[in-house]
C-alpha positions in Angstrom: 0.0 0.0 0.0 1.6 3.4 -1.0 2.4 5.8 1.7 0.7 9.3 1.4 3.4 11.9 1.9 3.1 15.2 3.6 3.0 18.4 1.5 6.5 19.1 0.4 8.0 22.6 0.8 11.6 23.5 0.8 13.2 24.4 4.1 16.4 26.0 5.2 18.6 24.1 7.5 17.7 26.2 10.4 14.0 25.8 9.8 14.4 22.0 9.7 16.5 22.1 12.9 13.6 24.1 14.7 11.0 21.5 13.5 13.2 18.6 14.6 13.9 20.2 17.9 10.1 20.7 18.5 9.4 17.1 17.5 12.2 15.8 19.8 10.5 17.4 22.7 7.2 15.7 21.8 8.5 12.2 21.2 11.6 10.3 20.3 13.1 11.0 16.9 13.5 8.0 14.4 17.1 7.3 13.4 16.9 9.3 10.2 15.4 12.3 12.0 18.2 12.2 14.5 20.7 12.1 11.7 19.1 15.1 10.1 18.8 16.9 13.3 22.6 16.4 14.1 23.4 17.6 10.7 21.3 20.7 11.1 22.8 21.5 14.6 26.3 21.3 13.1 25.5 23.5 10.0 22.7 26.0 11.0 24.2 29.4 11.6 21.2 31.7 11.5 17.7 31.8 12.9 15.0 30.4 10.7 13.4 33.8 10.4 16.6 35.2 9.1 17.1 32.5 6.5 13.5 32.8 5.4 14.0 36.5 4.8 17.2 35.9 2.9 15.3 33.4 0.6 12.4 35.8 0.0 14.7 38.7 -0.7 16.8 36.8 -3.1 13.8 35.4 -5.1 11.9 38.7 -5.1 14.7 41.2 -5.8 17.0 39.2 -8.0 14.4 36.7 -9.5 16.4 33.7 -8.3 15.0 30.2 -8.5 13.8 28.7 -5.4 16.5 26.1 -5.4 19.3 28.8 -5.7 17.9 31.1 -3.1 17.6 28.1 -0.5 21.1 26.9 -1.4 22.5 30.3 -0.7 20.7 30.7 2.5 21.9 27.2 3.6 25.4 27.5 2.6 26.1 31.1 3.1 29.1 31.1 0.7 32.1 32.8 2.2 33.2 34.5 -1.0 31.8 36.1 -4.2 33.6 33.5 -6.3 31.8 30.7 -4.6 28.5 32.7 -4.7 29.0 32.9 -8.6 29.6 29.2 -8.7 26.3 28.6 -6.8 24.5 30.9 -9.2 26.0 29.4 -12.5 22.8 27.3 -13.1 20.5 30.4 -13.0 18.8 31.0 -16.4 19.3 34.7 -16.2 22.7 36.4 -16.1 23.4 38.4 -12.9 25.8 41.3 -13.1 28.9 41.6 -10.9 27.0 44.4 -9.2 24.0 41.9 -8.5 26.4 39.4 -7.1 28.2 41.8 -4.9 24.7 43.0 -3.7 23.6 39.4 -2.9 27.0 38.8 -1.2 26.3 42.0 1.0 23.0 40.5 2.1 24.6 37.3 3.3 27.9 38.7 4.6 26.7 39.5 8.0 25.7 35.9 8.6 28.8 34.3 7.2 31.2 34.0 10.2 28.5 32.9 12.7 29.1 29.6 14.4 26.6 26.9 14.1 23.9 27.3 16.9 21.7 25.1 18.8 18.1 26.3 19.6 
């Protein structure tokens, strides 16, 4: 019998961490949920609300694909060169000025240490 899945929607690492944290307080996490939670704890550097704002801004102002916006918010590339690599699959060409503006949006979050909720 096929399983009926939940609605799928992209999440940032910090959003996933918050959801898994809340679930862990309600009941024991499955093995794969624990693996995902540990990964999120090691890699989430910003609050879920901050990551969601970054995604929304990148999609609205720069017309980035949802995938690229979430990837940038999750990875927070530490240089404009790495940011350019992440944006290489975008259908529209971004100018160097656009790339520098995008980097300025994420720059304040780059050096943060991973945080636990």
